[in-house]
C-alpha positions in Angstrom: 0.0 0.0 0.0 1.3 3.4 -1.0 1.5 6.0 1.9 -0.1 9.3 0.3 0.6 11.2 3.6 -3.1 12.1 3.8 -3.9 10.3 7.1 -5.3 12.8 9.6 -4.8 15.7 7.2 -7.8 18.1 6.8 -9.3 18.8 3.5 -12.0 21.2 2.5 -14.2 20.1 -0.5 -16.6 22.5 -1.9 -19.4 21.5 -4.3 -19.5 18.1 -2.5 -23.1 17.5 -3.1 -22.5 15.9 -6.7 -20.0 15.3 -9.6 -16.3 16.0 -9.2 -16.7 17.5 -5.7 -18.4 14.2 -4.4 -15.9 11.9 -6.1 -13.0 14.1 -4.7 -14.5 13.9 -1.2 -14.8 10.1 -1.3 -11.2 9.7 -2.7 -9.9 11.7 0.3 -12.0 9.8 2.6 -10.6 6.5 1.4 -7.0 7.8 2.1 -8.2 8.5 5.8 -8.1 12.3 5.5 -10.4 14.3 7.5 -12.9 15.6 5.1 -15.0 18.9 5.7 -17.8 19.1 3.1 -19.5 22.3 1.8 -22.1 22.9 -0.8 -24.8 25.4 -1.7 -28.3 24.5 -1.5 -30.8 26.8 -3.1 -34.5 26.5 -3.0 -36.0 28.8 -5.6 -39.8 29.1 -5.3 -41.9 29.8 -8.3 
């Protein structure tokens, strides 16, 4: 197993609710990094 040096490092992922942000968050979590997720939720009423 390759040591990526990410164990217990903190990363901030923006746009983590879908797409590249979600995939990036999962990749960091698999490497045992501490992942902080952020995304913008908008609710536009008609």
